[in-house]
C-alpha positions in Angstrom: -16.3 -10.2 -15.9 -16.3 -13.7 -17.5 -17.0 -12.0 -20.9 -14.1 -9.5 -20.3 -11.7 -12.4 -19.5 -12.7 -14.0 -23.0 -11.9 -10.8 -24.6 -8.5 -10.6 -22.9 -7.7 -14.2 -23.8 -8.6 -13.6 -27.4 -6.5 -10.5 -27.6 -3.6 -12.2 -25.8 -3.6 -15.0 -28.5 -3.7 -12.5 -31.2 -0.9 -10.2 -30.1 1.5 -13.0 -28.7 1.3 -14.9 -32.0 1.6 -11.7 -34.0 4.8 -10.8 -32.2 5.9 -14.4 -32.5 6.5 -14.9 -28.7 7.9 -18.4 -28.0 6.2 -21.0 -25.8 2.8 -19.6 -26.4 0.9 -22.4 -24.7 2.8 -22.1 -21.5 2.5 -18.4 -21.5 -1.2 -18.7 -22.0 -1.4 -20.8 -18.9 0.2 -17.8 -17.0 -2.6 -15.6 -18.3 -5.2 -18.1 -17.3 -3.7 -18.3 -13.7 -3.5 -14.6 -13.5 -7.1 -14.0 -14.7 -8.3 -16.4 -12.1 -7.1 -14.2 -9.1 -9.1 -11.1 -8.7 -6.7 -9.1 -6.6 -3.0 -7.7 -6.5 -0.9 -10.8 -6.7 2.9 -11.4 -6.4 4.8 -13.9 -8.8 4.7 -16.5 -5.9 0.9 -16.3 -5.8 0.6 -16.7 -9.6 3.0 -19.7 -9.4 0.8 -21.2 -6.5 -2.2 -20.7 -8.9 -0.7 -22.4 -11.6 0.3 -25.5 -9.4 -3.5 -25.5 -8.3 -4.3 -25.8 -12.0 -1.8 -28.7 -12.3 0.8 -26.7 -14.2 4.5 -26.5 -13.3 6.3 -23.6 -14.8 9.8 -22.1 -13.8 9.6 -18.9 -11.7 11.8 -17.0 -14.2 9.5 -17.9 -17.1 6.5 -16.6 -15.2 8.3 -13.4 -14.3 9.2 -13.0 -18.1 5.7 -13.7 -19.2 4.3 -11.0 -16.7 6.9 -8.6 -18.1 5.6 -9.2 -21.6 1.9 -8.9 -20.3 2.8 -5.5 -18.8 4.5 -4.4 -22.0 1.4 -5.4 -24.1 -1.1 -3.9 -21.6 -2.6 -6.9 -20.0 -1.2 -6.4 -16.6 0.1 -3.6 -14.4 3.0 -3.7 -12.1 2.9 -1.7 -8.7 5.2 -1.2 -5.8 3.4 0.3 -2.8 5.2 1.5 0.3 6.5 -1.9 1.4 8.3 -2.3 -1.8 6.8 -5.6 -2.8 6.1 -6.0 -6.5 2.4 -6.7 -7.2 0.6 -7.3 -10.5 -3.0 -6.5 -11.3 -5.3 -6.9 -14.2 -5.3 -3.9 -16.8 -8.6 -4.1 -18.4 -9.1 -1.5 -21.3 -11.3 1.4 -20.6 -11.2 0.9 -16.8 -9.4 3.0 -14.2 -9.4 2.7 -10.3 -7.3 4.0 -7.6 -6.1 2.4 -4.3 -6.4 2.6 -0.5 -3.7 0.6 1.3 -3.9 -0.3 5.0 -0.5 0.2 6.5 -1.3 -2.4 9.2 -2.5 -5.6 7.4 -1.5 -4.5 3.9 -4.9 -4.9 2.5 -5.4 -3.1 -0.9 -8.9 -1.7 -1.6 -9.7 -0.6 -5.1 -12.2 2.3 -5.6 -13.6 4.4 -8.5 -14.8 7.9 -8.1 -15.8 10.1 -11.1 -15.7 13.3 -9.2 -12.0 12.6 -8.3 -11.3 11.9 -12.0 -13.0 15.1 -13.3 -11.4 17.2 -10.5 -7.9 16.0 -11.5 -8.6 16.9 -15.3 -9.9 20.3 -14.2 -6.9 21.1 -12.0 -4.5 20.0 -14.7 -6.3 22.2 -17.2 -6.1 25.2 -14.8 -2.3 24.9 -14.8 -2.3 24.4 -18.6 -1.2 20.8 -18.0 -2.2 18.0 -20.3 -2.6 14.9 -18.1 -1.5 11.6 -19.6 -2.0 9.2 -16.7 -2.2 9.3 -13.0 -2.4 7.2 -9.9 -4.0 7.9 -6.5 -2.9 6.0 -3.3 -4.3 6.6 0.1 -2.6 5.1 3.0 -4.4 4.6 6.3 -6.0 1.9 8.4 -8.8 -0.3 7.1 -12.2 -0.8 8.8 -11.2 -4.3 10.1 -7.9 -3.2 11.6 -9.6 -0.2 13.2 -12.1 -2.4 15.1 -9.4 -4.3 16.6 -7.3 -1.3 17.6 -7.3 -0.3 21.2 -8.0 3.2 21.9 -4.9 3.9 23.8 -1.5 2.6 22.7 2.2 3.1 22.9 3.6 5.7 20.6 5.9 2.9 19.2 2.8 1.2 17.7 1.8 4.3 15.7 1.9 4.6 12.0 3.4 7.4 9.9 0.8 10.1 9.1 -1.2 9.3 12.4 -2.4 12.3 14.4 -2.4 11.5 18.1 -2.6 13.1 21.6 -0.1 12.3 24.4 -2.1 10.9 27.3 0.6 9.7 29.6 4.2 8.5 30.2 4.0 5.1 31.6 5.5 4.8 35.1 7.9 2.0 35.4 10.5 0.6 37.7 13.1 1.9 35.3 12.2 5.5 35.9 9.0 7.0 34.6 10.0 10.3 36.2 13.3 10.2 34.1 11.3 9.7 30.9 8.9 12.6 31.8 11.7 14.8 32.4 13.4 14.1 29.0 10.0 14.8 27.5 9.9 18.1 29.2 13.2 19.0 28.3 12.5 18.3 24.6 9.4 20.4 24.8 6.7 17.6 24.7 4.1 17.5 27.3 1.0 15.6 28.2 -2.0 16.7 26.1 0.3 17.7 23.1 -1.2 16.9 19.7 1.4 15.2 17.6 1.8 13.8 14.1 3.9 10.8 13.5 6.3 11.6 10.7 8.5 8.4 10.5 8.3 5.0 12.3 10.1 2.2 10.3 9.8 -0.4 13.0 13.5 0.0 14.0 15.7 2.8 15.3 14.4 6.3 16.1 11.1 7.8 15.0 10.2 11.4 14.3 7.1 13.2 15.4 6.0 16.8 14.9 4.2 19.2 17.3 3.1 22.7 16.1 5.5 22.5 13.0 8.4 21.4 15.2 10.1 18.1 14.6 11.1 15.8 17.4 13.2 12.5 17.3 12.5 10.0 20.0 14.5 6.6 20.7 12.3 3.5 20.7 12.8 3.0 24.4 11.3 6.4 25.2 8.6 6.1 22.6 7.6 2.7 24.1 6.9 4.6 27.4 4.6 7.1 25.9 0.8 6.4 25.7 -1.1 8.0 22.9 -4.6 7.9 21.5 -6.2 9.2 18.4 -7.0 12.9 18.0 -10.7 12.8 16.9 -11.0 16.6 17.0 
């Protein structure tokens, strides 16, 4: 990796000077800080790394330099499903895909030659010439899975999860009423559901047997579910 970074710095100097980009020395500091962080980073994290190195640069200058780095192929900008802009290294001849934990937001990179070859094969079968692609897998990482309790409130579930309704919590404020509302809707204990949407506020949508149901957060909070491992 060290040799690769030396190569990146050499090409950075050559291209930025060739294109007569101003403030080269300060822009090179941004590259240095960027290469020191081996993960997807925000602008603020790069600024923090610059400060650790003893360099103080204006945030707008850092953003502009990152934009140039993306244009010249040294960095790649991504927005995963939380909408935060992240930058990662873009080393020539290398490609990887991503797994994103929807709980802790951890991003895992992976390479799989079989997936790469299969995508080329599928594109060719449709007479399609593939230029570029990206694969993003959303789920729950190993660490978060260990911390997760087996049974939980439906309100805690993430979009895409497949669960089983175990119980409607009996509370002073009418567990019987909540059960009746579920029965009226067509949802019952033991039903296997898929969480379609849950944005952390407002109503959430679930599916059972290809039918959609919309639940208020108050009712969803009273429903206990657990993972469907079958």
